C-alpha positions in Angstrom: 4.2 -38.1 13.6 1.5 -35.9 15.2 -2.1 -37.2 15.7 -3.6 -34.9 13.1 -1.3 -36.2 10.4 -2.1 -39.8 11.3 -5.8 -39.1 11.0 -5.2 -37.5 7.6 -3.3 -40.6 6.5 -6.2 -42.8 7.6 -8.9 -40.7 5.8 -6.8 -40.5 2.7 -6.8 -44.3 2.6 -10.6 -44.0 2.3 -9.9 -42.5 -1.1 -8.2 -45.7 -2.2 -10.9 -47.9 -0.8 -13.7 -46.0 -2.4 -11.9 -45.8 -5.8 -11.2 -49.5 -5.8 -14.6 -50.5 -4.7 -16.4 -48.3 -7.3 -14.0 -49.3 -10.0 -14.7 -53.0 -9.6 -18.4 -52.6 -10.4 -19.4 -54.3 -13.7 -19.5 -51.8 -16.6 -22.7 -51.3 -18.6 -23.7 -48.6 -21.0 -27.2 -47.2 -21.1 -29.0 -44.3 -22.8 -31.6 -42.1 -21.1 -34.7 -44.3 -20.9 -38.3 -43.1 -20.9 -39.0 -44.9 -17.6 -36.5 -44.6 -14.8 -36.0 -47.8 -12.8 -33.6 -48.7 -9.9 -31.8 -51.1 -12.3 -31.1 -48.4 -14.8 -29.9 -46.0 -12.2 -27.4 -48.5 -10.7 -25.9 -48.9 -14.2 -25.1 -45.2 -14.1 -23.0 -45.6 -11.0 -20.1 -47.3 -12.8 -16.9 -46.4 -14.4 -18.0 -47.9 -17.7 -15.4 -48.3 -20.4 -12.5 -47.5 -18.1 -10.1 -50.5 -17.9 -7.0 -48.5 -16.9 -6.4 -45.0 -15.6 -3.5 -42.7 -14.9 -4.0 -39.2 -13.3 -2.5 -36.6 -11.1 -4.4 -35.9 -7.9 -4.9 -33.1 -5.5 -6.5 -33.6 -2.1 -7.6 -30.8 0.3 -8.3 -32.0 3.8 -10.6 -30.4 6.4 -11.4 -31.4 10.0 -14.8 -29.8 10.6 -14.1 -26.3 9.4 -10.3 -26.4 10.0 -8.2 -26.6 6.9 -5.4 -29.2 7.4 -3.6 -28.9 4.1 -3.3 -29.9 0.5 -1.6 -33.1 -0.7 -0.5 -33.6 -4.4 -0.3 -37.1 -5.6 -0.8 -39.6 -8.4 -3.3 -42.4 -9.1 -3.0 -45.4 -11.4 -5.7 -48.1 -11.9 -5.9 -51.3 -13.9 -9.1 -53.4 -14.2 -10.1 -55.4 -12.3 -8.1 -55.2 -9.0 -5.0 -53.1 -9.2 -4.9 -49.6 -7.8 -2.2 -47.4 -6.4 -2.3 -44.0 -4.8 0.8 -42.0 -3.9 0.9 -38.7 -2.0 3.8 -36.3 -1.9 5.3 -33.6 0.3 7.1 -30.6 -1.1 9.9 -31.4 -3.5 8.2 -34.6 -4.5 9.0 -36.6 -1.3 6.7 -39.5 -0.9 4.7 -39.3 2.4 2.4 -42.3 1.7 1.7 -45.0 -0.8 -1.6 -47.0 -0.8 -1.8 -50.1 -2.9 -4.8 -52.4 -3.5 -3.8 -55.6 -5.2 -5.9 -58.6 -5.7 -7.9 -58.1 -2.5 -5.0 -57.0 -0.3 -4.6 -53.4 0.9 -1.1 -52.1 1.7 -0.2 -48.8 3.3 3.4 -47.7 3.1 4.6 -44.8 5.4 8.2 -44.1 4.5 8.8 -41.8 7.5 8.0 -44.8 9.8 9.7 -47.4 7.7 6.5 -49.4 8.0 4.0 -51.2 5.8 0.5 -52.0 7.0 -1.1 -55.0 5.2 -4.5 -56.7 5.3 -7.3 -58.1 3.2 -10.3 -55.8 2.7 -13.6 -57.5 1.7 -15.0 -54.8 -0.5 -18.3 -56.6 -1.1 -19.2 -55.5 2.5 -18.5 -51.9 1.5 -20.4 -51.9 -1.8 -22.8 -54.7 -2.5 -23.2 -56.0 -6.1 -26.2 -54.8 -8.1 -28.1 -58.1 -7.8 -27.6 -58.2 -4.0 -28.8 -54.6 -3.6 -31.9 -55.2 -5.7 -32.8 -58.1 -3.5 -33.1 -55.7 -0.6 -36.1 -53.6 0.2 -35.6 -50.4 -1.8 -37.3 -47.1 -2.7 -37.0 -44.6 -5.6 -38.0 -41.0 -5.0 -37.8 -38.0 -7.3 -37.4 -34.4 -6.3 -37.2 -31.3 -8.5 -33.5 -31.7 -8.8 -32.6 -35.4 -8.3 -33.5 -39.1 -8.1 -32.9 -40.7 -4.7 -32.5 -44.5 -4.7 -32.3 -46.0 -1.2 -31.8 -49.6 0.0 -32.6 -50.9 3.4 -31.4 -53.8 5.6 -33.9 -56.6 5.5 -33.9 -56.9 9.3 -34.4 -53.1 9.9 -36.2 -51.6 7.0 -36.3 -48.2 8.5 -32.5 -48.0 8.6 -30.9 -47.3 5.2 -27.9 -49.4 4.0 -26.9 -47.3 1.1 -28.4 -44.3 -0.8 -27.5 -43.3 -4.3 -28.2 -39.9 -5.8 -28.6 -38.9 -9.5 -29.4 -35.6 -11.3 -32.9 -35.3 -12.5 -32.2 -33.9 -16.0 -29.2 -36.0 -17.2 -29.5 -38.9 -14.7 -25.8 -38.3 -13.9 -24.4 -40.1 -10.8 -24.1 -37.4 -8.1 -23.1 -39.3 -5.0 -23.5 -42.2 -2.6 -24.0 -42.5 1.2 -23.2 -45.6 3.2 -24.8 -46.4 6.6 -24.3 -48.8 9.5 -26.9 -49.2 12.2 -28.7 -46.1 11.0 -25.5 -44.0 11.1 -23.9 -42.6 8.0 -20.2 -43.7 7.9 -19.4 -42.3 4.4 -20.7 -39.7 2.0 -19.3 -39.1 -1.5 -20.6 -36.0 -3.4 -19.7 -35.8 -7.1 -19.4 -32.3 -8.5 -18.0 -33.0 -11.9 -17.8 -36.0 -14.2 -15.7 -36.8 -17.3 -18.0 -39.4 -18.9 -18.8 -41.5 -15.9 -15.4 -40.8 -14.1 -15.7 -38.5 -11.1 -13.0 -35.8 -11.5 -14.1 -33.3 -8.8 -15.7 -34.9 -5.8 -15.9 -34.7 -2.0 -15.7 -37.4 0.7 -17.1 -36.9 4.2 -16.3 -39.4 6.9 -16.6 -38.6 10.6 -15.4 -35.0 11.2 -13.2 -35.1 8.1 -14.0 -33.7 4.7 -11.8 -34.3 1.7 -12.0 -32.5 -1.7 -10.4 -34.4 -4.5 -9.5 -33.2 -8.0 -8.2 -35.4 -10.8 -6.2 -33.8 -13.6 -3.8 -34.8 -16.4 -6.2 -37.8 -16.9 -5.2 -40.6 -19.2 -8.0 -43.2 -19.8 -7.1 -46.7 -20.8 -3.3 -46.2 -21.1 -1.1 -49.3 -21.2 0.0 -50.0 -17.6 2.3 -52.9 -16.7 1.5 -54.9 -13.5 5.0 -54.2 -12.3 4.0 -50.6 -11.7 1.7 -51.7 -8.8 4.1 -52.0 -5.9 5.1 -50.0 -2.8 8.5 -49.2 -1.4 10.3 -51.6 0.9 10.1 -51.3 4.7 11.7 -53.2 7.6 8.6 -53.2 9.7 5.4 -55.0 8.5 2.3 -54.7 10.6 -1.3 -55.9 10.2 -3.7 -53.3 8.7 -5.8 -53.5 11.9 -3.0 -51.9 13.9 -3.0 -48.8 11.7 -4.0 -46.0 14.1 -7.4 -44.6 13.4 -8.8 -47.7 11.6 -12.5 -46.9 11.7 -14.3 -49.5 13.8 -17.7 -48.4 12.4 -16.8 -49.3 8.8 -19.2 -51.9 7.2 -16.6 -54.6 7.0 -16.2 -54.6 10.8 
């Protein structure tokens, strides 16, 4: 397996991590208020009312300006902690399966007959609303958007996380995660179906991924037995997966 493909696999795992982390936020419904507050904006950054999901997925991958390819796939999710992402090569051959199940992340690479497994503390990736609001924070408004930024208590000049919302509809437009003043992840949301991102972009390091959801089924009946990976004779810790990003917030 060449190094570019290994990097692509790693960054596609970011899709799973982001999807699971965002999906586990408590769901609340709000109407447009007369006064915009940080509390109300955070309630927009949820997948409210979505307790299960089934969709087809297309991922376009870029390294800087170089186009690395497109990967079709499928995504299933069941509240609160089951999510599976499958990616396919031509003729429907599975090239990777990612499964998040009750706090454990598993990455199955059939071509290597290997599963990587490990626990991922998502609370370090996306803090809960109460924890965020306890941090120093600032709300700014431009002509086109609201910008809600939170800062580490020890280094108030360095942002911890920044949320963006449209000015007119207060739609959630994206999130940026930082560590030691350096941005480690940026998600830009281009299209929503309700509060579900269906066309969005992820930037991490030199990689840029464009994701498109289609054939979306919201709240279908999904059995827990669907959330499994293939079998492999080699099982390794997730930390040994090449390219595991050392700058991620849970490190």
